[in-house]
C-alpha positions as CSV (number, residue, x, y, z in Angstrom):
1,X,126.3,104.8,96.4
2,X,129.5,106.6,95.7
3,X,131.6,103.6,96.9
4,X,129.6,101.2,94.9
5,X,129.9,103.3,91.7
6,X,133.7,103.6,92.3
7,X,133.8,99.8,92.7
8,X,132.4,99.4,89.2
9,X,128.7,98.7,90.0
10,X,126.6,100.4,87.3
11,X,123.9,102.9,88.3
12,X,121.1,100.9,86.7
13,X,122.0,98.0,88.9
14,X,122.0,100.2,92.0
15,X,118.6,101.6,91.0
16,X,117.2,98.1,91.5
17,X,118.3,97.9,95.1
18,X,115.6,98.5,97.6
19,X,117.0,99.8,100.8
20,X,116.3,99.8,103.7
21,X,114.6,96.5,103.4
22,X,111.6,95.4,105.4
23,X,108.2,96.8,105.9
24,X,108.0,99.6,108.5
25,X,106.1,97.8,111.2
26,X,108.1,99.0,114.2
27,X,110.1,95.8,114.4
28,X,112.8,95.7,117.0
29,X,113.9,92.2,117.7
30,X,115.7,90.0,115.2
31,X,112.6,87.9,114.8
32,X,110.4,90.9,114.1
33,X,112.9,92.3,111.6
34,X,113.0,89.0,109.8
35,X,109.2,89.0,109.5
36,X,109.2,92.5,108.2
37,X,111.8,91.5,105.6
38,X,109.9,88.4,104.6
39,X,106.7,90.4,104.4
40,X,108.2,92.8,101.9
41,X,109.7,90.0,99.8
42,X,106.3,88.3,99.7
43,X,104.5,91.5,98.7
44,X,107.0,92.1,95.9
45,X,106.7,88.5,94.7
46,X,102.9,88.8,94.7
47,X,103.1,92.1,92.8
48,X,101.7,94.2,95.7
49,X,102.9,97.8,95.4
50,X,103.7,99.1,98.8
């Protein structure tokens, strides 16, 4: 966060960042991580509060 602020990114923009990304499903492989990320994106798009 400190580096981003020093680079000129405003705090309100940083507050919109969701990190780490991906649902916590115990994903380990790249494929599983991709599914976890897409699941979180889909939930957000559908308005599901996780």
